[in-house]
C-alpha positions as a Markdown table, in Angstrom:
| # | Residue | x | y | z |
|---|---|---|---|---|
| 1 | Met | 11.2 | 10.8 | -11.7 |
| 2 | Ile | 11.3 | 7.2 | -10.5 |
| 3 | Asn | 8.2 | 5.8 | -8.8 |
| 4 | Leu | 8.6 | 2.9 | -6.4 |
| 5 | Ile | 5.3 | 1.3 | -5.2 |
| 6 | Ile | 5.2 | -1.6 | -2.7 |
| 7 | Thr | 1.9 | -3.3 | -1.9 |
| 8 | Val | 1.6 | -5.8 | 0.8 |
| 9 | Gln | -1.0 | -7.9 | 2.5 |
| 10 | Pro | 0.1 | -8.9 | 6.0 |
| 11 | Lys | -1.0 | -12.2 | 7.5 |
| 12 | Ser | -4.1 | -11.5 | 9.4 |
| 13 | Ile | -2.5 | -12.3 | 12.8 |
| 14 | Lys | 0.5 | -10.1 | 11.9 |
| 15 | Tyr | -1.4 | -7.1 | 10.6 |
| 16 | Leu | -0.8 | -5.0 | 13.8 |
| 17 | Glu | 2.8 | -5.9 | 14.0 |
| 18 | Phe | 3.4 | -4.9 | 10.4 |
| 19 | Ser | 1.5 | -1.7 | 10.9 |
| 20 | Gln | 3.8 | -0.9 | 13.9 |
| 21 | Thr | 6.9 | -1.6 | 11.9 |
| 22 | Leu | 5.7 | 0.9 | 9.2 |
| 23 | Glu | 5.0 | 3.5 | 11.9 |
| 24 | Gln | 8.5 | 3.1 | 13.4 |
| 25 | Ile | 10.4 | 3.5 | 10.1 |
| 26 | Lys | 8.3 | 6.0 | 8.0 |
| 27 | Gly | 10.0 | 9.1 | 9.4 |
| 28 | Asn | 13.5 | 8.0 | 8.5 |
| 29 | Leu | 12.4 | 6.3 | 5.3 |
| 30 | Ser | 11.0 | 9.6 | 4.1 |
| 31 | Gln | 14.4 | 11.2 | 4.3 |
| 32 | His | 15.6 | 8.9 | 1.4 |
| 33 | Cys | 13.0 | 10.0 | -1.1 |
| 34 | Thr | 11.3 | 13.1 | -2.6 |
| 35 | Lys | 7.8 | 12.0 | -1.6 |
| 36 | Leu | 6.5 | 9.1 | 0.7 |
| 37 | Ala | 2.9 | 8.1 | 1.1 |
| 38 | Ile | 1.8 | 5.0 | 3.1 |
| 39 | Val | -1.9 | 4.1 | 2.5 |
| 40 | Glu | -3.7 | 1.7 | 4.7 |
| 41 | Glu | -6.2 | -0.3 | 2.8 |
| 42 | Lys | -8.8 | -2.9 | 3.8 |
| 43 | Lys | -6.4 | -5.9 | 3.8 |
| 44 | Gly | -3.0 | -4.3 | 3.5 |
| 45 | Phe | -0.8 | -1.3 | 2.8 |
| 46 | Thr | 0.5 | 0.5 | -0.2 |
| 47 | Ile | 3.8 | 2.4 | 0.1 |
| 48 | Val | 4.5 | 4.9 | -2.6 |
| 49 | Thr | 7.8 | 6.7 | -3.0 |
| 50 | Asp | 8.8 | 9.3 | -5.6 |
| 51 | Leu | 12.6 | 9.4 | -6.3 |
| 52 | Lys | 14.4 | 12.0 | -8.5 |
| 53 | Ser | 17.2 | 9.7 | -9.6 |
| 54 | Ala | 18.6 | 6.2 | -9.8 |
| 55 | Lys | 21.1 | 7.3 | -7.2 |
| 56 | Gln | 18.2 | 8.1 | -4.8 |
| 57 | Leu | 16.6 | 4.7 | -5.7 |
| 58 | Ser | 19.9 | 3.0 | -4.7 |
| 59 | Ser | 20.0 | 5.0 | -1.5 |
| 60 | Ile | 16.5 | 4.1 | -0.4 |
| 61 | Ile | 16.9 | 0.4 | -1.3 |
| 62 | Asn | 20.2 | 0.2 | 0.6 |
| 63 | Ser | 18.9 | 2.1 | 3.6 |
| 64 | Lys | 18.5 | 0.5 | 7.1 |
| 65 | Glu | 14.8 | 1.4 | 7.0 |
| 66 | Met | 14.2 | -0.5 | 3.8 |
| 67 | Gly | 16.2 | -3.5 | 5.2 |
| 68 | Ile | 13.8 | -3.5 | 8.2 |
| 69 | Leu | 10.8 | -3.2 | 5.8 |
| 70 | Ser | 12.1 | -6.0 | 3.6 |
| 71 | Gly | 12.5 | -8.3 | 6.6 |
| 72 | Ala | 9.0 | -7.4 | 7.9 |
| 73 | Ile | 7.5 | -8.1 | 4.5 |
| 74 | Lys | 9.3 | -11.5 | 4.3 |
| 75 | Met | 8.2 | -12.5 | 7.8 |
| 76 | Leu | 4.8 | -11.0 | 8.3 |
| 77 | Cys | 3.2 | -10.8 | 4.8 |
| 78 | Lys | 1.5 | -13.4 | 2.7 |
| 79 | Val | 1.3 | -11.3 | -0.5 |
| 80 | Ser | 3.6 | -8.6 | -1.7 |
| 81 | Lys | 4.5 | -6.7 | -4.9 |
| 82 | Ala | 7.2 | -4.2 | -5.7 |
| 83 | Val | 6.9 | -2.0 | -8.8 |
| 84 | Ile | 9.3 | 0.5 | -10.1 |
| 85 | Asn | 8.0 | 2.7 | -12.9 |
| 86 | Gly | 5.4 | 0.0 | -13.9 |
| 87 | Gly | 7.7 | -3.1 | -13.9 |
| 88 | Gly | 7.8 | -5.3 | -10.9 |
| 89 | Phe | 7.7 | -8.7 | -9.2 |
| 90 | Glu | 4.8 | -10.4 | -7.3 |
| 91 | Asn | 5.7 | -12.2 | -4.1 |
| 92 | Lys | 9.3 | -10.8 | -4.2 |
| 93 | Ala | 8.9 | -7.4 | -2.7 |
| 94 | Tyr | 11.2 | -8.3 | 0.1 |
| 95 | Asn | 14.0 | -8.7 | -2.4 |
| 96 | Leu | 14.1 | -5.0 | -3.5 |
| 97 | Lys | 17.7 | -5.3 | -4.6 |
| 98 | Glu | 16.6 | -7.7 | -7.3 |
| 99 | Val | 13.9 | -5.2 | -8.4 |
| 100 | Gln | 16.5 | -2.4 | -8.5 |
| 101 | Phe | 18.9 | -4.5 | -10.5 |
| 102 | Asn | 16.3 | -5.3 | -13.1 |
| 103 | Phe | 15.2 | -1.7 | -13.2 |
| 104 | Thr | 18.8 | -0.5 | -13.7 |
| 105 | Arg | 19.3 | -2.9 | -16.6 |
| 106 | Ile | 16.1 | -1.4 | -18.3 |
| 107 | Ile | 17.4 | 2.2 | -17.7 |
| 108 | Gln | 20.8 | 1.4 | -19.2 |
| 109 | Lys | 19.1 | 0.1 | -22.4 |
| 110 | Ser | 16.8 | 3.1 | -22.7 |
| 111 | Lys | 17.7 | 6.2 | -24.7 |
| 112 | His | 15.2 | 8.4 | -22.9 |
| 113 | Ile | 16.2 | 7.8 | -19.2 |
| 114 | Thr | 19.5 | 8.6 | -17.7 |
| 115 | Ile | 21.1 | 7.5 | -14.4 |
| 116 | Asn | 22.3 | 10.4 | -12.3 |
């Protein structure tokens, strides 16, 4: 199981706009993963996805919905973090392909995890 967690803190004047973007894409985004949870917190959002394979990770990262989310993060958020199975990048959550690339390299070196 692969766990992708994205935490964001929208700019205060862009909070509603970011929230609306999440609302618009969450239905289609959930089709790319095994489990999707979007938690609204005091100053931001946490998006948690469970994926059953690296192929599913690639599918969600390359999806239209994730492209929309990445653009919204880049334009509307002041702080962001993307973490895949505990390893991630602060302030680069909008560049999820970079996160995926680094995760794929780690998997390929591991003897305990396989790519399906």
